[in-house]
C-alpha positions as CSV (number, residue, x, y, z in Angstrom):
1,M,-101.4,-22.3,28.9
2,S,-104.6,-24.4,28.8
3,L,-108.2,-23.1,30.3
4,D,-108.2,-26.1,33.0
5,T,-104.5,-25.0,34.1
6,E,-105.5,-20.8,34.3
7,R,-108.7,-22.1,36.3
8,A,-106.7,-24.3,38.8
9,E,-104.4,-21.3,39.8
10,L,-106.9,-19.0,40.0
11,Y,-109.0,-21.0,42.2
12,A,-106.2,-22.7,44.0
13,L,-106.0,-22.4,48.2
14,D,-104.1,-19.1,48.9
15,E,-101.5,-18.4,51.7
16,T,-104.1,-17.2,54.0
17,E,-106.1,-20.2,53.6
18,Y,-103.6,-22.7,54.5
19,Y,-103.8,-22.3,57.8
20,W,-107.7,-23.5,57.4
21,R,-106.8,-26.4,55.6
22,D,-104.1,-27.5,58.0
23,Q,-106.3,-27.5,60.8
24,Y,-109.6,-29.0,59.3
25,N,-109.5,-31.9,61.2
26,W,-109.1,-30.3,64.5
27,F,-111.7,-27.9,64.3
28,L,-114.0,-31.1,63.1
29,K,-113.0,-32.8,66.6
30,Q,-114.3,-29.7,68.4
31,G,-117.6,-29.7,66.3
32,Y,-117.1,-27.1,63.8
33,Q,-117.0,-28.2,60.3
34,L,-115.2,-25.6,57.7
35,R,-116.3,-25.4,54.3
36,P,-115.8,-27.9,51.5
37,R,-112.9,-26.0,50.6
38,Y,-110.7,-26.5,53.2
39,R,-110.8,-30.4,53.3
40,P,-107.4,-31.7,53.1
41,S,-108.5,-33.7,50.1
42,W,-110.5,-30.9,48.1
43,T,-110.8,-30.7,44.6
44,P,-112.9,-28.2,43.0
45,S,-116.2,-29.1,41.7
46,W,-116.0,-28.6,38.3
47,Q,-113.2,-30.9,37.9
48,A,-114.8,-33.8,39.1
49,D,-118.3,-32.6,37.3
50,N,-117.7,-31.6,33.6
51,Q,-121.6,-30.4,33.9
52,Q,-120.8,-27.4,36.5
53,S,-119.0,-24.5,35.3
54,S,-116.3,-22.8,37.9
55,A,-118.3,-19.4,37.2
56,T,-121.4,-21.4,38.7
57,A,-119.5,-23.2,41.6
58,E,-119.8,-22.5,45.0
59,E,-116.4,-22.6,46.0
């Protein structure tokens, strides 16, 4: 298993977080902004920025 695959599995949303992802836009319409991790289109920041480590990323 590659390191990228291991990280993806380790930091993926778990079952308890699916609710927040699925309700993200509703909360936004109500004036609340959830953590970026719960955006429906979220991808881990270290996947987009090779300079950043998964160990130092906020999410």
